[in-house]
gemmi code that builds the backbone of each chain (N, CA, C; Angstrom):
import gemmi

chains = {
    "A": [
        ("MET", (55.835, 56.080, 36.923), (55.422, 54.741, 36.442), (56.619, 53.762, 36.464)),
        ("THR", (56.390, 52.556, 37.011), (57.470, 51.553, 36.997), (57.386, 50.750, 35.689)),
        ("TYR", (58.440, 49.975, 35.433), (58.472, 49.132, 34.225), (57.321, 48.124, 34.309)),
        ("ALA", (57.067, 47.592, 35.503), (55.965, 46.639, 35.676), (54.623, 47.267, 35.372)),
        ("GLY", (54.441, 48.520, 35.808), (53.214, 49.242, 35.523), (53.037, 49.458, 33.989)),
        ("PHE", (54.141, 49.756, 33.350), (54.133, 49.906, 31.884), (53.660, 48.605, 31.222)),
        ("LEU", (54.197, 47.468, 31.674), (53.825, 46.184, 31.101), (52.335, 45.901, 31.295)),
        ("LEU", (51.843, 46.207, 32.512), (50.425, 45.961, 32.801), (49.531, 46.792, 31.853)),
        ("LEU", (49.910, 48.061, 31.730), (49.067, 48.978, 30.973), (49.104, 48.688, 29.463)),
        ("PHE", (50.296, 48.500, 28.909), (50.422, 48.453, 27.433), (50.500, 47.031, 26.863)),
        ("LEU", (50.756, 46.030, 27.709), (50.841, 44.666, 27.183), (49.750, 43.774, 27.769)),
        ("VAL", (49.663, 43.728, 29.097), (48.713, 42.802, 29.743), (47.271, 43.219, 29.444)),
        ("LEU", (46.991, 44.506, 29.551), (45.623, 45.001, 29.353), (45.077, 44.671, 27.936)),
        ("PRO", (45.809, 45.011, 26.865), (45.287, 44.629, 25.538), (45.208, 43.132, 25.345)),
        ("LEU", (46.095, 42.381, 25.986), (46.006, 40.927, 25.901), (44.741, 40.391, 26.537)),
        ("ILE", (44.345, 40.981, 27.664), (43.111, 40.568, 28.342), (41.922, 40.846, 27.412)),
        ("VAL", (41.944, 42.030, 26.774), (40.844, 42.368, 25.855), (40.783, 41.348, 24.705)),
        ("LEU", (41.914, 40.989, 24.150), (41.966, 39.990, 23.052), (41.438, 38.618, 23.522)),
        ("VAL", (41.863, 38.227, 24.731), (41.402, 36.939, 25.271), (39.910, 36.923, 25.446)),
        ("ILE", (39.362, 38.016, 25.983), (37.891, 38.091, 26.171), (37.205, 38.018, 24.818)),
        ("PHE", (37.783, 38.682, 23.826), (37.169, 38.738, 22.509), (37.239, 37.379, 21.797)),
        ("LEU", (38.352, 36.666, 21.934), (38.565, 35.411, 21.198), (38.059, 34.180, 21.924)),
        ("ARG", (38.137, 34.207, 23.231), (37.681, 33.099, 24.094), (38.035, 31.714, 23.534)),
        ("ARG", (37.004, 30.933, 23.103), (37.267, 29.545, 22.724), (38.132, 29.395, 21.475)),
        ("ARG", (38.180, 30.449, 20.668), (39.033, 30.356, 19.486), (40.509, 30.211, 19.857)),
        ("LEU", (40.876, 30.561, 21.091), (42.239, 30.436, 21.533), (42.609, 28.997, 21.839)),
        ("LEU", (41.604, 28.127, 22.015), (41.893, 26.733, 22.318), (42.174, 25.941, 21.047)),
        ("ASP", (43.057, 26.482, 20.253), (43.447, 25.841, 19.005), (44.872, 25.351, 19.197)),
        ("GLN", (45.053, 24.060, 19.005), (46.361, 23.472, 19.348), (47.515, 24.075, 18.559)),
        ("ARG", (47.298, 24.306, 17.275), (48.381, 24.854, 16.432), (48.734, 26.259, 16.863)),
        ("TYR", (47.726, 27.048, 17.147), (47.963, 28.418, 17.615), (48.787, 28.385, 18.904)),
        ("LEU", (48.387, 27.540, 19.825), (49.089, 27.481, 21.120), (50.516, 27.014, 21.008)),
        ("VAL", (50.717, 25.969, 20.189), (52.074, 25.436, 20.018), (52.995, 26.477, 19.327)),
        ("LEU", (52.465, 27.081, 18.228), (53.286, 28.055, 17.497), (53.578, 29.275, 18.379)),
        ("THR", (52.586, 29.700, 19.153), (52.797, 30.860, 20.008), (53.897, 30.598, 21.050)),
        ("GLY", (53.821, 29.433, 21.672), (54.845, 29.058, 22.647), (56.210, 29.053, 21.995)),
        ("MET", (56.259, 28.465, 20.778), (57.524, 28.366, 20.059), (58.084, 29.743, 19.748)),
        ("PHE", (57.249, 30.630, 19.245), (57.722, 31.958, 18.864), (58.112, 32.819, 20.058)),
        ("MET", (57.396, 32.629, 21.190), (57.770, 33.386, 22.393), (59.177, 32.958, 22.831)),
        ("LEU", (59.463, 31.661, 22.729), (60.775, 31.173, 23.112), (61.868, 31.669, 22.164)),
        ("ILE", (61.570, 31.599, 20.861), (62.531, 32.050, 19.844), (62.839, 33.547, 20.046)),
        ("ALA", (61.772, 34.337, 20.250), (61.930, 35.794, 20.453), (62.838, 36.072, 21.631)),
        ("LEU", (62.612, 35.306, 22.713), (63.399, 35.472, 23.934), (64.878, 35.174, 23.703)),
        ("VAL", (65.117, 34.033, 23.074), (66.478, 33.594, 22.825), (67.225, 34.516, 21.835)),
        ("TYR", (66.478, 35.058, 20.887), (67.114, 35.927, 19.887), (67.339, 37.318, 20.456)),
        ("MET", (66.392, 37.769, 21.313), (66.499, 39.131, 21.864), (67.584, 39.226, 22.927)),
        ("ALA", (67.668, 38.249, 23.827), (68.495, 38.420, 25.027), (69.961, 38.773, 24.779)),
        ("PRO", (70.709, 38.046, 23.945), (72.116, 38.401, 23.732), (72.266, 39.803, 23.088)),
        ("TRP", (71.368, 40.108, 22.182), (71.428, 41.391, 21.488), (71.189, 42.544, 22.492)),
        ("ASP", (70.159, 42.365, 23.321), (69.812, 43.377, 24.315), (70.958, 43.508, 25.344)),
        ("HIS", (71.518, 42.382, 25.715), (72.615, 42.374, 26.697), (73.829, 43.144, 26.154)),
        ("ILE", (74.215, 42.872, 24.930), (75.368, 43.562, 24.353), (75.118, 45.082, 24.283)),
        ("ALA", (73.878, 45.440, 23.850), (73.556, 46.856, 23.774), (73.654, 47.530, 25.140)),
        ("ALA", (73.196, 46.823, 26.151), (73.247, 47.359, 27.523), (74.696, 47.488, 27.999)),
        ("VAL", (75.531, 46.504, 27.673), (76.951, 46.545, 28.032), (77.625, 47.754, 27.362)),
        ("TRP", (77.278, 47.974, 26.098), (77.835, 49.105, 25.367), (77.260, 50.446, 25.864)),
        ("GLY", (76.177, 50.377, 26.595), (75.559, 51.573, 27.106), (74.654, 52.294, 26.106)),
        ("LEU", (74.185, 51.543, 25.075), (73.253, 52.137, 24.127), (71.971, 52.558, 24.852)),
        ("TRP", (71.518, 51.731, 25.776), (70.386, 52.127, 26.602), (70.575, 51.623, 28.021)),
        ("THR", (69.869, 52.290, 28.941), (69.935, 51.882, 30.381), (68.529, 51.987, 30.963)),
        ("TRP", (68.317, 51.231, 32.031), (67.021, 51.261, 32.727), (67.191, 51.922, 34.092)),
        ("ALA", (66.135, 52.618, 34.509), (66.202, 53.275, 35.803), (66.067, 52.230, 36.918)),
        ("ASN", (67.050, 52.170, 37.791), (67.034, 51.177, 38.866), (65.788, 51.316, 39.759)),
        ("GLY", (65.402, 52.533, 40.018), (64.276, 52.758, 40.923), (62.939, 52.335, 40.325)),
        ("GLN", (62.889, 52.108, 39.006), (61.588, 51.770, 38.380), (61.534, 50.317, 37.901)),
        ("THR", (62.564, 49.533, 38.274), (62.524, 48.099, 37.945), (62.602, 47.321, 39.262)),
        ("TRP", (62.298, 46.019, 39.157), (62.286, 45.194, 40.376), (63.684, 44.999, 40.950)),
        ("GLY", (64.683, 45.170, 40.109), (66.061, 44.990, 40.608), (66.637, 43.616, 40.311)),
        ("LEU", (65.786, 42.744, 39.750), (66.293, 41.420, 39.355), (66.848, 41.485, 37.949)),
        ("ARG", (68.111, 41.097, 37.789), (68.694, 41.154, 36.444), (69.317, 39.811, 36.104)),
        ("LEU", (69.107, 39.385, 34.839), (69.818, 38.253, 34.274), (70.727, 38.823, 33.210)),
        ("TRP", (72.025, 38.555, 33.269), (73.016, 39.379, 32.517), (72.822, 40.816, 32.976)),
        ("THR", (72.782, 41.771, 32.031), (72.584, 43.139, 32.428), (71.119, 43.572, 32.273)),
        ("ILE", (70.272, 42.582, 31.929), (68.890, 42.910, 31.536), (67.906, 42.709, 32.674)),
        ("PRO", (67.064, 43.729, 32.982), (66.069, 43.547, 34.023), (65.012, 42.482, 33.602)),
        ("LEU", (64.493, 41.809, 34.596), (63.494, 40.757, 34.347), (62.309, 41.257, 33.513)),
        ("GLU", (61.923, 42.495, 33.790), (60.778, 43.091, 33.063), (61.007, 43.113, 31.541)),
        ("GLU", (62.281, 43.291, 31.160), (62.611, 43.367, 29.728), (62.338, 42.027, 29.039)),
        ("TYR", (62.664, 40.933, 29.717), (62.342, 39.615, 29.185), (60.838, 39.457, 29.026)),
        ("LEU", (60.108, 39.939, 30.055), (58.628, 39.854, 30.010), (58.087, 40.671, 28.842)),
        ("PHE", (58.666, 41.841, 28.629), (58.266, 42.688, 27.517), (58.401, 41.933, 26.201)),
        ("CYS", (59.534, 41.281, 26.041), (59.799, 40.531, 24.812), (58.766, 39.413, 24.616)),
        ("ILE", (58.492, 38.649, 25.646), (57.545, 37.533, 25.569), (56.119, 38.062, 25.288)),
        ("LEU", (55.758, 39.108, 26.018), (54.396, 39.634, 25.871), (54.176, 40.333, 24.528)),
        ("GLU", (55.215, 40.951, 24.025), (55.102, 41.595, 22.700), (54.858, 40.502, 21.641)),
        ("ALA", (55.617, 39.404, 21.742), (55.417, 38.298, 20.808), (53.998, 37.748, 20.927)),
        ("LEU", (53.571, 37.557, 22.182), (52.229, 36.995, 22.420), (51.122, 37.912, 21.853)),
        ("LEU", (51.273, 39.209, 22.084), (50.273, 40.170, 21.606), (50.244, 40.214, 20.073)),
        ("ALA", (51.424, 40.289, 19.484), (51.514, 40.386, 17.997), (50.938, 39.131, 17.350)),
        ("ILE", (51.275, 37.970, 17.901), (50.826, 36.706, 17.297), (49.302, 36.541, 17.487)),
        ("THR", (48.830, 36.847, 18.675), (47.393, 36.645, 18.951), (46.557, 37.570, 18.069)),
        ("LEU", (47.023, 38.784, 17.892), (46.324, 39.746, 17.012), (46.325, 39.198, 15.570)),
        ("THR", (47.475, 38.741, 15.131), (47.584, 38.181, 13.754), (46.680, 36.973, 13.606)),
        ("TYR", (46.712, 36.095, 14.590), (45.864, 34.883, 14.566), (44.386, 35.287, 14.486)),
        ("ALA", (43.977, 36.272, 15.271), (42.583, 36.688, 15.271), (42.155, 37.166, 13.881)),
        ("LEU", (42.981, 37.967, 13.233), (42.633, 38.545, 11.954), (42.765, 37.516, 10.823)),
        ("LEU", (43.803, 36.675, 10.921), (44.046, 35.684, 9.875), (42.933, 34.646, 9.853)),
        ("THR", (42.469, 34.216, 11.012), (41.456, 33.172, 11.050), (40.045, 33.727, 10.798)),
        ("SER", (39.797, 34.960, 11.203), (38.453, 35.485, 10.946), (38.291, 35.704, 9.438)),
        ("LYS", (39.355, 36.115, 8.794), (39.334, 36.333, 7.350), (39.146, 34.964, 6.628)),
        ("ALA", (39.857, 33.964, 7.114), (39.756, 32.619, 6.522), (38.347, 32.079, 6.650)),
        ("ARG", (37.756, 32.303, 7.810), (36.403, 31.775, 8.056), (35.395, 32.444, 7.139)),
        ("LYS", (35.530, 33.727, 6.977), (34.616, 34.454, 6.096), (34.727, 33.943, 4.635)),
        ("SER", (35.964, 33.784, 4.142), (36.111, 33.417, 2.735), (35.692, 31.971, 2.506)),
        ("GLU", (35.943, 31.111, 3.507), (35.500, 29.722, 3.379), (33.976, 29.642, 3.296)),
        ("ALA", (33.345, 30.393, 4.185), (31.872, 30.380, 4.228), (31.292, 30.895, 2.935)),
        ("SER", (31.881, 31.968, 2.388), (31.329, 32.548, 1.146), (31.564, 31.633, -0.036)),
        ("THR", (32.668, 30.871, -0.015), (32.918, 29.940, -1.124), (31.866, 28.858, -1.126)),
        ("VAL", (31.554, 28.282, 0.036), (30.539, 27.228, 0.085), (29.188, 27.803, -0.363)),
        ("GLN", (28.869, 29.007, 0.124), (27.590, 29.597, -0.238), (27.468, 29.812, -1.742)),
        ("SER", (28.543, 30.349, -2.347), (28.418, 30.628, -3.778), (28.373, 29.340, -4.592)),
        ("LEU", (29.128, 28.329, -4.154), (29.093, 27.052, -4.866), (27.709, 26.438, -4.761)),
        ("GLN", (27.088, 26.567, -3.597), (25.731, 26.011, -3.421), (24.747, 26.768, -4.321)),
        ("ARG", (24.927, 28.076, -4.393), (24.033, 28.896, -5.158), (24.015, 28.441, -6.621)),
        ("TYR", (25.215, 28.118, -7.125), (25.305, 27.720, -8.529), (25.180, 26.200, -8.732)),
        ("GLY", (24.849, 25.519, -7.662), (24.601, 24.086, -7.767), (25.809, 23.256, -8.056)),
        ("THR", (27.008, 23.785, -7.928), (28.228, 23.009, -8.192), (28.704, 22.269, -6.954)),
        ("ALA", (28.199, 22.657, -5.806), (28.627, 21.932, -4.611), (27.419, 21.603, -3.770)),
        ("THR", (27.364, 20.380, -3.328), (26.301, 19.952, -2.413), (26.970, 19.294, -1.202)),
        ("PRO", (27.278, 20.075, -0.248), (27.940, 19.514, 0.939), (27.097, 18.465, 1.613)),
        ("ARG", (25.782, 18.536, 1.443), (24.930, 17.537, 2.118), (24.659, 16.363, 1.172)),
        ("GLY", (24.981, 15.163, 1.690), (24.609, 13.963, 0.949), (25.486, 13.680, -0.249)),
        ("SER", (25.436, 12.495, -0.763), (26.242, 12.095, -1.895), (25.354, 12.004, -3.139)),
        ("LYS", (25.945, 11.605, -4.270), (25.188, 11.450, -5.516), (24.049, 10.462, -5.340)),
        ("ASP", (24.388, 9.335, -4.692), (23.354, 8.305, -4.464), (22.146, 8.866, -3.733)),
        ("GLU", (22.459, 9.644, -2.707), (21.367, 10.162, -1.928), (20.519, 11.118, -2.756)),
        ("ARG", (21.167, 11.929, -3.587), (20.388, 12.830, -4.417), (19.501, 12.074, -5.391)),
        ("ARG", (19.951, 10.924, -5.818), (19.114, 10.106, -6.675), (18.009, 9.379, -5.917)),
        ("GLY", (18.005, 9.571, -4.626), (16.978, 8.929, -3.833), (17.389, 7.603, -3.250)),
        ("ILE", (18.655, 7.277, -3.326), (19.143, 6.029, -2.737), (19.892, 6.336, -1.465)),
        ("PRO", (19.236, 6.221, -0.306), (19.953, 6.544, 0.934), (21.021, 5.495, 1.238)),
        ("THR", (22.142, 5.918, 1.638), (23.217, 4.979, 2.004), (23.696, 5.315, 3.418)),
        ("ARG", (24.301, 4.340, 4.030), (24.840, 4.591, 5.360), (25.881, 5.688, 5.342)),
        ("VAL", (26.762, 5.607, 4.326), (27.851, 6.567, 4.248), (27.305, 7.985, 4.060)),
        ("SER", (26.351, 8.101, 3.141), (25.835, 9.455, 2.900), (25.116, 10.003, 4.143)),
        ("ARG", (24.462, 9.119, 4.863), (23.832, 9.626, 6.079), (24.832, 10.106, 7.075)),
        ("ARG", (25.918, 9.348, 7.164), (26.965, 9.773, 8.095), (27.541, 11.122, 7.689)),
        ("ASP", (27.839, 11.237, 6.363), (28.358, 12.503, 5.850), (27.383, 13.647, 6.160)),
        ("HIS", (26.129, 13.354, 5.921), (25.079, 14.326, 6.153), (25.167, 14.875, 7.574)),
        ("LEU", (25.236, 13.961, 8.533), (25.296, 14.360, 9.921), (26.542, 15.163, 10.228)),
        ("GLU", (27.688, 14.689, 9.694), (28.944, 15.393, 9.976), (28.897, 16.823, 9.462)),
        ("VAL", (28.380, 16.980, 8.247), (28.307, 18.342, 7.668), (27.415, 19.229, 8.514)),
        ("GLN", (26.278, 18.663, 8.936), (25.352, 19.434, 9.780), (26.039, 19.928, 11.053)),
        ("ILE", (26.771, 19.011, 11.692), (27.443, 19.379, 12.947), (28.449, 20.491, 12.702)),
        ("GLY", (29.231, 20.288, 11.611), (30.249, 21.274, 11.273), (29.633, 22.648, 11.087)),
        ("GLU", (28.531, 22.675, 10.342), (27.904, 23.973, 10.042), (27.350, 24.639, 11.297)),
        ("SER", (26.759, 23.825, 12.148), (26.135, 24.459, 13.318), (27.247, 25.041, 14.230)),
        ("ASN", (28.414, 24.374, 14.229), (29.534, 24.933, 14.999), (29.950, 26.289, 14.444)),
        ("GLU", (30.057, 26.333, 13.117), (30.457, 27.597, 12.481), (29.521, 28.707, 12.889)),
        ("GLU", (28.226, 28.435, 12.827), (27.253, 29.466, 13.133), (27.381, 29.930, 14.584)),
        ("GLU", (27.613, 28.928, 15.430), (27.703, 29.240, 16.858), (28.866, 30.184, 17.136)),
        ("ARG", (29.977, 29.919, 16.390), (31.196, 30.663, 16.704), (31.168, 32.087, 16.134)),
        ("SER", (30.438, 32.227, 15.017), (30.554, 33.565, 14.386), (29.620, 34.568, 15.026)),
    ],
    "B": [
        ("MET", (86.490, 46.147, 22.430), (85.704, 46.240, 21.175), (84.960, 47.560, 21.112)),
        ("THR", (85.169, 48.309, 20.041), (84.433, 49.587, 19.935), (82.957, 49.261, 19.662)),
        ("HIS", (82.128, 50.021, 20.343), (80.720, 49.657, 20.208), (80.042, 50.305, 18.997)),
        ("TRP", (79.047, 49.616, 18.488), (78.283, 50.111, 17.330), (77.286, 51.138, 17.844)),
        ("SER", (76.752, 51.936, 16.917), (75.643, 52.773, 17.314), (74.348, 51.955, 17.134)),
        ("TYR", (73.242, 52.487, 17.653), (72.000, 51.743, 17.726), (71.500, 51.315, 16.343)),
        ("LEU", (71.536, 52.221, 15.356), (70.913, 51.914, 14.062), (71.537, 50.715, 13.343)),
        ("PRO", (72.819, 50.679, 13.083), (73.383, 49.481, 12.426), (73.240, 48.213, 13.256)),
        ("PHE", (73.341, 48.353, 14.562), (73.205, 47.204, 15.464), (71.805, 46.590, 15.319)),
        ("LEU", (70.822, 47.464, 15.181), (69.413, 47.031, 15.025), (69.198, 46.417, 13.627)),
        ("LEU", (69.712, 47.096, 12.599), (69.426, 46.673, 11.227), (70.058, 45.297, 10.923)),
        ("VAL", (71.287, 45.083, 11.360), (71.934, 43.803, 11.094), (71.174, 42.680, 11.815)),
        ("TRP", (70.808, 42.955, 13.039), (70.109, 41.961, 13.858), (68.756, 41.587, 13.258)),
        ("ALA", (67.995, 42.549, 12.841), (66.595, 42.282, 12.404), (66.502, 41.934, 10.924)),
        ("LEU", (67.258, 42.600, 10.064), (67.100, 42.368, 8.639), (67.561, 40.976, 8.233)),
        ("THR", (68.526, 40.430, 8.979), (68.959, 39.043, 8.703), (67.783, 38.103, 8.758)),
        ("VAL", (67.001, 38.218, 9.817), (65.832, 37.349, 9.978), (64.792, 37.622, 8.915)),
        ("ILE", (64.544, 38.888, 8.638), (63.498, 39.233, 7.669), (63.834, 38.730, 6.255)),
        ("VAL", (65.103, 38.815, 5.894), (65.525, 38.317, 4.594), (65.323, 36.794, 4.527)),
        ("VAL", (65.743, 36.080, 5.570), (65.567, 34.624, 5.595), (64.103, 34.268, 5.515)),
        ("GLN", (63.253, 35.018, 6.216), (61.798, 34.740, 6.188), (61.248, 34.873, 4.782)),
        ("TRP", (61.710, 35.894, 4.049), (61.239, 36.087, 2.678), (61.747, 35.018, 1.760)),
        ("LEU", (62.980, 34.578, 1.988), (63.530, 33.500, 1.160), (62.766, 32.194, 1.392)),
        ("VAL", (62.445, 31.922, 2.630), (61.796, 30.656, 2.965), (60.303, 30.697, 2.645)),
        ("GLY", (59.636, 31.786, 3.070), (58.176, 31.793, 2.988), (57.610, 32.992, 2.222)),
        ("GLY", (58.389, 33.518, 1.306), (57.976, 34.696, 0.565), (56.617, 34.585, -0.116)),
        ("ARG", (56.344, 33.365, -0.633), (55.056, 33.208, -1.360), (53.867, 33.332, -0.427)),
        ("TYR", (54.017, 32.860, 0.825), (52.909, 32.990, 1.784), (52.732, 34.455, 2.187)),
        ("LEU", (53.881, 35.125, 2.379), (53.812, 36.537, 2.739), (53.218, 37.378, 1.637)),
        ("TRP", (53.534, 37.037, 0.413), (53.014, 37.793, -0.742), (51.501, 37.573, -0.860)),
        ("ARG", (51.073, 36.331, -0.653), (49.653, 35.994, -0.736), (48.832, 36.733, 0.329)),
        ("GLU", (49.457, 36.943, 1.469), (48.752, 37.589, 2.582), (49.095, 39.084, 2.699)),
        ("ARG", (49.590, 39.662, 1.594), (50.113, 41.037, 1.707), (49.029, 42.052, 2.019)),
        ("GLY", (47.772, 41.682, 1.862), (46.696, 42.596, 2.211), (46.416, 42.665, 3.709)),
        ("LEU", (47.015, 41.790, 4.447), (46.703, 41.715, 5.883), (47.850, 42.103, 6.810)),
        ("TRP", (48.957, 41.321, 6.720), (50.005, 41.486, 7.748), (50.698, 42.857, 7.786)),
        ("PRO", (50.909, 43.541, 6.632), (51.562, 44.841, 6.754), (50.776, 45.846, 7.618)),
        ("TRP", (49.449, 45.708, 7.606), (48.619, 46.608, 8.414), (48.748, 46.279, 9.894)),
        ("ILE", (48.865, 44.978, 10.199), (49.042, 44.591, 11.596), (50.375, 45.123, 12.074)),
        ("VAL", (51.440, 44.976, 11.258), (52.756, 45.447, 11.641), (52.752, 46.962, 11.847)),
        ("LEU", (52.114, 47.681, 10.935), (52.057, 49.132, 11.038), (51.317, 49.553, 12.302)),
        ("GLY", (50.192, 48.901, 12.586), (49.430, 49.194, 13.777), (50.223, 48.961, 15.030)),
        ("LEU", (50.921, 47.832, 15.101), (51.730, 47.491, 16.277), (52.868, 48.525, 16.415)),
        ("CYS", (53.453, 48.910, 15.314), (54.584, 49.858, 15.346), (54.111, 51.205, 15.937)),
        ("ILE", (52.976, 51.678, 15.470), (52.453, 52.940, 15.972), (52.100, 52.832, 17.463)),
        ("TYR", (51.427, 51.714, 17.800), (51.012, 51.514, 19.202), (52.204, 51.498, 20.126)),
        ("PHE", (53.219, 50.687, 19.771), (54.362, 50.514, 20.655), (55.233, 51.810, 20.701)),
        ("SER", (55.248, 52.533, 19.616), (56.009, 53.794, 19.601), (55.363, 54.802, 20.579)),
        ("LEU", (54.021, 54.813, 20.599), (53.325, 55.684, 21.524), (53.586, 55.232, 22.974)),
        ("ALA", (53.541, 53.919, 23.187), (53.826, 53.371, 24.527), (55.266, 53.742, 24.911)),
        ("ASP", (56.184, 53.639, 23.942), (57.582, 53.978, 24.197), (57.736, 55.424, 24.659)),
        ("ALA", (56.964, 56.320, 24.019), (57.005, 57.732, 24.419), (56.659, 57.866, 25.918)),
        ("VAL", (55.642, 57.118, 26.348), (55.222, 57.176, 27.742), (56.364, 56.665, 28.655)),
        ("ALA", (56.974, 55.534, 28.233), (58.040, 54.961, 29.058), (59.259, 55.875, 29.132)),
        ("ILE", (59.586, 56.541, 28.033), (60.760, 57.442, 28.027), (60.437, 58.659, 28.869)),
        ("LYS", (59.242, 59.221, 28.715), (58.824, 60.345, 29.523), (58.852, 60.024, 31.024)),
        ("ALA", (58.453, 58.773, 31.336), (58.418, 58.348, 32.730), (59.822, 58.011, 33.244)),
        ("GLY", (60.789, 57.957, 32.348), (62.161, 57.690, 32.783), (62.467, 56.231, 33.022)),
        ("ILE", (61.655, 55.311, 32.475), (61.883, 53.872, 32.714), (63.174, 53.450, 31.999)),
        ("TRP", (63.368, 53.884, 30.732), (64.639, 53.648, 30.041), (65.095, 54.887, 29.321)),
        ("ARG", (66.388, 54.964, 29.097), (66.926, 56.127, 28.367), (68.066, 55.678, 27.456)),
        ("PHE", (68.396, 56.539, 26.507), (69.366, 56.164, 25.487), (70.609, 57.028, 25.561)),
        ("ASP", (71.700, 56.427, 25.132), (72.940, 57.180, 24.976), (72.789, 58.006, 23.682)),
        ("THR", (72.582, 59.302, 23.847), (72.263, 60.139, 22.685), (73.420, 60.209, 21.693)),
        ("THR", (74.641, 59.919, 22.104), (75.766, 59.945, 21.140), (75.726, 58.745, 20.188)),
        ("SER", (74.916, 57.721, 20.520), (74.797, 56.539, 19.668), (73.551, 56.572, 18.786)),
        ("LEU", (72.854, 57.712, 18.774), (71.637, 57.827, 17.977), (71.904, 58.741, 16.778)),
        ("VAL", (71.102, 58.551, 15.710), (71.289, 59.426, 14.521), (70.774, 60.827, 14.784)),
        ("GLY", (69.860, 60.957, 15.744), (69.428, 62.311, 16.130), (68.094, 62.736, 15.551)),
        ("LEU", (67.357, 61.785, 14.942), (65.976, 62.109, 14.492), (65.017, 61.656, 15.560)),
        ("TRP", (64.143, 62.553, 15.988), (63.236, 62.253, 17.087), (61.794, 62.490, 16.695)),
        ("PHE", (60.888, 61.612, 17.185), (59.456, 61.878, 17.128), (59.048, 62.218, 18.572)),
        ("GLY", (59.036, 63.488, 18.899), (58.841, 63.852, 20.309), (59.998, 63.306, 21.111)),
        ("PRO", (59.668, 62.493, 22.163), (60.745, 61.918, 22.982), (61.325, 60.613, 22.415)),
        ("VAL", (60.749, 60.125, 21.296), (61.109, 58.806, 20.799), (62.135, 58.918, 19.639)),
        ("PRO", (63.321, 58.338, 19.810), (64.283, 58.345, 18.710), (63.795, 57.431, 17.564)),
        ("ILE", (64.177, 57.789, 16.330), (63.713, 57.036, 15.164), (64.142, 55.560, 15.252)),
        ("GLU", (65.244, 55.298, 15.922), (65.673, 53.915, 16.067), (64.639, 53.061, 16.825)),
        ("GLU", (63.984, 53.699, 17.802), (62.973, 52.947, 18.568), (61.758, 52.638, 17.694)),
        ("VAL", (61.374, 53.591, 16.847), (60.229, 53.360, 15.929), (60.578, 52.214, 15.018)),
        ("LEU", (61.832, 52.246, 14.504), (62.276, 51.124, 13.642), (62.355, 49.815, 14.400)),
        ("PHE", (62.772, 49.861, 15.680), (62.844, 48.668, 16.488), (61.456, 48.003, 16.546)),
        ("TYR", (60.426, 48.795, 16.836), (59.081, 48.204, 16.928), (58.551, 47.738, 15.567)),
        ("LEU", (58.926, 48.497, 14.551), (58.495, 48.092, 13.198), (59.131, 46.727, 12.832)),
        ("LEU", (60.425, 46.610, 13.106), (61.155, 45.385, 12.711), (60.858, 44.195, 13.608)),
        ("THR", (60.694, 44.407, 14.903), (60.374, 43.262, 15.788), (58.960, 42.787, 15.456)),
        ("ALA", (58.037, 43.726, 15.230), (56.661, 43.289, 14.839), (56.705, 42.549, 13.512)),
        ("THR", (57.517, 43.008, 12.588), (57.632, 42.324, 11.283), (58.137, 40.913, 11.444)),
        ("MET", (59.209, 40.729, 12.262), (59.776, 39.397, 12.450), (58.721, 38.447, 13.047)),
        ("ILE", (58.000, 38.920, 14.078), (57.053, 38.043, 14.759), (55.857, 37.730, 13.858)),
        ("VAL", (55.277, 38.780, 13.291), (54.060, 38.598, 12.502), (54.354, 37.760, 11.240)),
        ("GLN", (55.447, 38.080, 10.558), (55.811, 37.316, 9.357), (56.079, 35.843, 9.706)),
        ("GLY", (56.798, 35.653, 10.797), (57.090, 34.289, 11.217), (55.799, 33.503, 11.458)),
        ("PHE", (54.839, 34.133, 12.089), (53.608, 33.444, 12.370), (52.799, 33.184, 11.096)),
        ("VAL", (52.719, 34.191, 10.230), (51.958, 34.037, 8.974), (52.534, 32.886, 8.160)),
        ("ILE", (53.837, 32.824, 8.077), (54.481, 31.755, 7.251), (54.185, 30.369, 7.834)),
        ("THR", (54.401, 30.214, 9.134), (54.172, 28.881, 9.742), (52.677, 28.536, 9.751)),
        ("TRP", (51.836, 29.522, 9.938), (50.409, 29.218, 9.980), (49.888, 28.818, 8.603)),
        ("ARG", (50.367, 29.493, 7.561), (49.873, 29.264, 6.204), (50.552, 28.067, 5.525)),
        ("SER", (51.687, 27.626, 6.031), (52.419, 26.569, 5.317), (52.116, 25.194, 5.827)),
        ("LYS", (50.936, 25.046, 6.482), (50.610, 23.708, 7.018), (50.325, 22.740, 5.878)),
        ("PRO", (50.844, 21.515, 5.967), (50.550, 20.513, 4.961), (49.169, 19.924, 5.197)),
        ("SER", (48.195, 20.295, 4.375), (46.840, 19.711, 4.559), (46.186, 19.418, 3.221)),
    ],
}
model = gemmi.Model(1)
for chain_id, residues in chains.items():
    chain = gemmi.Chain(chain_id)
    for i, (resn, *xyz) in enumerate(residues, 1):
        res = gemmi.Residue()
        res.name, res.seqid = resn, gemmi.SeqId(i, " ")
        for name, pos in zip(("N", "CA", "C"), xyz):
            atom = gemmi.Atom()
            atom.name, atom.element = name, gemmi.Element(name[0])
            atom.pos, atom.b_iso = gemmi.Position(*pos), 0.0
            res.add_atom(atom)
        chain.add_residue(res)
    model.add_chain(chain)
structure = gemmi.Structure()
structure.add_model(model)
structure.setup_entities()
């Protein structure tokens, strides 16, 4: 097995599974920005450390199983490993963190509705039978929000 | 310069970041303590198993004189710690920044 084969099997493959599973949830601007940022930080923090270790001979890579492209003493695949590990770890964390958040948000609204302490639909005026432009707009917005939630879950 | 062995070189490099993360975002990490440690543990086990495959395949190898000498099959304990600590740094960093949004 080459280093590239290792990356495909253990990093790219699980990432593809995660992408298929999450699909549109990945189109979240904060997730994308933070992920890019952390991939860069991981790379910058790993490279000098890895380079020094390789110079000291703490570890070595088999020439025949790497592409042969090296920046400092580090094979290109090693940089990819670092980036892909960050991407995999963050995407997995994002998936679990946001699915948990969505569940608890939904249950909070449900329980508040059950006890009559929260009425996401309409305002006080509307409940008294006085329709207002604002309350109608709110009404519509809440409806749209909820239908999106249902669609996504 | 005399070279360090793998374990102290790893610990100094990783624990510095982890300590800073706890100082800066400890309250977010504490609040989410039911979630992220499991992700870190899962990633550590997964990557250690992958590491065993890579070492068996001869993709990388270690200078055995720089290791403490504890092995899980073909995987030195330093590598297990490496995956544990790198996963911790990444996952904690993301949890803190994701949870600390001003809204």
